[in-house]
N, C-alpha and C positions, 0 to 999 in steps of 0.2 A: 414110104422110104425115097421118094424124090427130093426129099427138104432133108433128107439125114448130110450130104455136106454143107450143107445151108449154114445146119442149125449146130455143126462142128464149130464154123466157118465167128457162124456169130459168138461161140461162148471163148473156143480160142481169144479173140478181139476185149471178148470184156475183160476176158482173166490179165492178158497184157496193157489191158487197159489200169483196171485195175494195179499192176507193178508196175508202174510207169507212174500213176499215183499216190503208193507205199513211199514209191522213190522218191521222191517229189516234195511231199508230205516229212521224211527223215531231216531230206537235208535240212528243208525251212524249221522243225525240229532244235536242230544242232543249231544253225544259226541263232532260235534264238538265247537257245541253251550258255552261247558260249558270248554271251551279250559281253562288255567289257566290266571293272567292276568302279570303275565312274562311273557311269550310266547304274548299275544297277541302285548302289548307295544313293546318289543323285533326289531319287524321289519312288522309296520304299513304299506307299499303296500302293505305285504303277506295279512297280517291280517286282511283287504279290501279285496282285492280278495277270500280268503275262505271264507269269510264270505259271501259275496253273491253270491259264486254261496252255501249254505247253504240257503241264503234267498228263490235263484229259485226251489231248492231239496222240502223245505219245501210244496213253491207254485206251484210246479208240482203236486205234494200226499194229495195239502189242509191242513195243518196240520199246522191249527193257533199256539199253543203253542209254535212249534217249527220254525217261521213265527218272533213269535213278541220279542221268543231273541235273531232268529237274527237280524234284526231289531235295536235293545238293543244296540247290539254287537256292530253292524256300529255305530250307534252315536257315545259311548264311544273313535272310531277308528277318526272318523270325528271328535272330538271333539281333541281328541291326538292332532292331525295332524294342526289345530285351523280354521279349516274350518265348524264354529257356525252354517248358515246357511243352509249346510247338516250336518249335526249332529243332529241340531232344530227340522227337515226335515224325518230322522229316528225318532227322536222322538217323535211325536205326531205319527205319524204312529202307531209303535207298541203302545201307546195307546190303540188307534182304534182299536187295536185289540184285547190287552186286558180288556177290557171294554166291546169290541161286544161281548164275549166271555165268559164274566165275570172268570176270570182272575187273582183276585184284590191282592193276592200273590204276583202274577210280577206286574198287574199294581204300586202299593201299590211303587214295587222297583224302576219302571221305570221316576215314577214320585221322588222320591226320586232323585235317578241315575241327573234326570236332574236338579234339584232343587240345586245339590249341585253343579254340570258342570257352573251354572250360576253364584256364588257367588262373582266374580270377577266384574263382568260384570253388573249385577244390584242384588244385595243385598235381598232389599226388592221386587221381583219374588222373589227372588233364597225360600225366609223362604216360600215368599205361594205356592209356590208345596211344596217343607219338609212339609209341617199344610197338605196341599191336601194328601201327602204319606199315612201319620201318621192318616187325616181322615178317604182314606180305610183301613187303618190297624187296626182301630177301632174300624169301621165301618162294618164290614167282619170279624169280632173274626180273626185277621192272627197271630199263633204262636208267642208270647212275644218272644221264642228263638230266631225264623225271622228275629226281628227290631233289632240288635248288629251296622249292619252297619248305623242304619238307623240315631237314635238316636247320635249316634257320629260322625256322616255327622253335623247332626245338632247345637252337640254343636258344632265346625266349626262356623257354618251358628251365633250360637249366640256371641261367643269368634269375629266374623267380627265386630260383632252390636254392640260391646261395652257395651256387657249384660251378664260378667263373672258368678252370681251368676244360672244363664238360662243352661249357661256352661257347666258350672261346675252339672247339674242339671245331667241336658242330656250324661256325659259324665257318670259320674253316670249310670244313670241304664247302656247304655251300658255294661263297666267292669263286670254290676253285671251278664248282659244275656251270658256275654265270655268266664265266673269266670266258669257261672253255664256249657258251652257247651264246656266247656274244650277246 
């Protein structure tokens, strides 16, 4: 019993050390997940490798946000590589993680990205996913400042669907948001 306080100190130290490690790892995962688009597309093979490692790190520490964003990044990489089946698989996995963890801003963004990626393969599905993205944003009060890209991309879909008036409406919404955010 003499060593009891010492054992408690060791347990507390280990717990605090694990928490600090976890926070550092989360920060590292987030940093990698937000690599610029230009860097991602400059070397798709390397990007796939980096985001796969990042996905595994996020899974190892049970970090759903990091996992979902890594999956979204992998979906983008495989879309750009022309592997649409693998891209779709990663998108669907990210949707589930974001929905299960009530990460509605990320979910809205993921639906919007997938919809935009479908534009040349199935315009009707693309519009449906984009509408779902907008519905999620509205239902969960996603700040308008986060919706500029979504409105811009939806404008593209409307334009591709020969609906120039709607396209202009969404382009103007996107432009207004982008001006506010400078």
